[in-house]
C-alpha positions in Angstrom: 2.5 -8.0 -27.3 1.2 -4.5 -28.1 0.4 -1.5 -26.0 -2.8 -1.5 -23.8 -4.0 2.1 -23.7 -6.5 3.5 -21.2 -7.7 7.1 -21.1 -8.6 8.5 -17.7 -11.8 10.1 -19.1 -13.1 6.7 -20.1 -13.0 5.2 -16.6 -15.9 5.8 -14.3 -15.2 7.1 -10.8 -15.8 4.8 -7.8 -16.6 6.6 -4.6 -14.8 5.6 -1.4 -16.8 4.1 1.4 -15.6 6.8 3.7 -16.7 9.6 1.4 -13.2 11.0 1.2 -12.8 10.8 -2.6 -13.1 8.7 -5.7 -10.8 6.2 -7.5 -10.6 5.4 -11.2 -9.0 2.0 -11.8 -7.0 2.3 -15.0 -5.6 -1.2 -15.2 -5.2 -4.4 -13.2 -3.8 -7.8 -14.0 -4.8 -10.5 -14.3 -8.3 -10.0 -12.8 -10.2 -7.7 -10.6 -10.7 -10.0 -7.7 -7.1 -11.5 -7.5 -4.8 -9.0 -9.1 -1.0 -9.1 -9.1 -0.8 -5.4 -9.8 -3.2 -2.5 -10.1 -2.9 1.2 -11.3 -5.3 3.9 -10.4 -5.9 7.6 -10.2 -7.5 8.9 -7.0 -9.2 12.3 -6.3 -8.7 12.9 -2.6 -11.3 15.4 -1.2 -10.8 15.0 2.5 -8.1 13.9 4.9 -8.4 10.4 6.4 -6.9 6.9 6.5 -5.8 4.9 3.5 -7.2 1.4 2.9 -4.7 -1.3 4.0 -3.4 -3.9 1.5 -1.5 -6.7 3.2 1.3 -8.2 1.1 1.3 -5.3 -1.3 4.1 -2.9 -2.1 2.6 0.5 -2.9 3.8 3.6 -4.9 2.1 7.0 -4.5 2.6 10.1 -6.6 0.8 13.4 -6.3 -0.3 14.7 -9.8 -2.3 17.8 -8.9 -2.9 19.9 -5.8 -0.7 21.2 -3.0 0.1 17.6 -1.8 -0.4 15.5 1.2 1.2 14.6 4.5 1.3 10.8 4.8 1.8 9.1 8.2 3.0 5.5 7.3 3.3 3.4 10.5 4.2 6.5 12.5 6.7 7.9 9.9 5.7 11.2 8.4 6.2 11.9 4.6 5.4 15.2 2.8 4.5 14.4 -0.8 3.9 17.0 -3.5 3.7 17.1 -7.2 7.3 17.9 -7.5 8.5 15.0 -5.2 9.6 11.6 -6.3 6.9 8.9 -5.9 6.7 7.5 -2.4 7.2 3.7 -1.9 5.7 2.1 1.2 4.2 -1.1 2.6 0.6 -1.3 1.6 -0.2 -3.2 4.8 1.0 -0.4 7.1 -1.4 1.9 8.9 -1.4 5.1 6.7 -3.1 8.3 7.4 -3.4 11.1 4.8 -3.7 14.8 5.6 -4.3 17.2 2.7 -1.8 20.1 2.8 -4.1 22.8 1.2 -7.1 21.3 -0.5 -7.9 18.4 -2.8 -5.3 16.4 -4.7 -5.2 14.0 -7.6 -2.8 11.1 -7.1 -1.5 8.1 -9.0 -1.3 4.8 -7.2 0.6 1.6 -8.2 0.1 -1.5 -6.1 2.0 -4.7 -6.6 1.8 -8.0 -4.8 5.2 -8.6 -3.3 7.5 -10.9 -5.2 11.2 -11.7 -5.4 12.0 -8.6 -7.4 10.8 -5.1 -6.5 8.7 -2.8 -8.7 9.7 0.7 -9.6 8.0 4.1 -10.3 9.7 7.4 -11.2 8.8 10.8 -12.6 9.8 11.6 -16.2 10.2 15.3 -16.7 12.3 15.5 -19.9 13.9 12.3 -21.2 14.3 8.8 -19.8 15.9 5.7 -21.3 16.0 2.1 -20.1 17.1 -1.3 -21.4 14.7 -4.1 -20.4 14.7 -7.8 -20.4 11.9 -10.4 -20.7 9.6 -10.8 -17.8 8.8 -7.1 -17.0 5.6 -5.2 -17.4 6.2 -1.6 -18.2 3.8 1.4 -18.0 3.8 5.1 -18.8 1.2 7.5 -17.5 1.1 10.9 -19.4 -0.2 13.4 -17.0 -0.8 16.9 -18.3 1.1 16.7 -21.6 1.7 14.2 -24.4 4.4 11.5 -23.8 6.4 10.0 -26.7 7.4 6.4 -26.0 9.9 4.7 -28.3 9.9 0.9 -27.8 12.8 -0.3 -29.9 11.8 1.2 -33.3 8.1 1.4 -32.5 6.7 4.9 -31.6 3.7 5.6 -29.4 2.2 9.1 -28.9 0.4 9.0 -25.6 -2.1 11.8 -25.0 -2.4 13.6 -21.7 -4.3 11.7 -18.9 -3.6 8.4 -20.5 -1.9 5.1 -19.5 -0.1 2.7 -21.7 1.2 -0.7 -20.5 2.7 -3.8 -22.0 4.7 -6.9 -21.0 8.2 -7.2 -22.5 8.6 -10.5 -24.3 12.3 -10.2 -25.1 14.9 -7.6 -24.5 14.0 -4.0 -25.5 15.3 -0.5 -25.5 12.7 2.1 -24.3 12.9 5.9 -24.4 10.3 8.3 -23.0 10.1 12.0 -23.6 7.5 14.0 -21.7 7.0 17.1 -19.6 5.1 15.3 -16.9 4.8 11.5 -16.9 5.3 8.5 -14.7 7.4 5.4 -15.6 6.6 2.1 -14.0 8.3 -1.4 -14.0 6.6 -4.5 -12.6 8.3 -7.9 -12.5 6.2 -10.4 -14.4 
């Protein structure tokens, strides 16, 4: 399988019903109505509740702005652009308070399965050995990301997502100033 590449600028913004922001759905698999995973970028303009997604594990990373205070089922979390992505239960009642103005955030939502998903920041270099049955993704935020998949090289421009499913074993290396790495069990 080859890389699927999506540029943020090519995805139309969908306004939220509560008027608090917009979402750009970068990728979902297998289909929009019954997805197993979904990746999106949200521009949050106002504080307010998050939508609940029962049976979904959720990852949240601030890309731009001062950050947010998230209350997840009564537990407070301060999340800024320098913090590791936050993992939480998508079905939990979650309220978001902007710290100092609007934010841009990355969201990964995965239907719960026997193995957990993973998201982390790449600020420099990252390497991972993978086995079949994993979907991987890299989101290059404000700078280019170089992705080496075995001997194949991908230059991913800023504000772009690349994803693929690993068919066999593979060695992956990522070099970037600001990127997100994701793994989703297939």
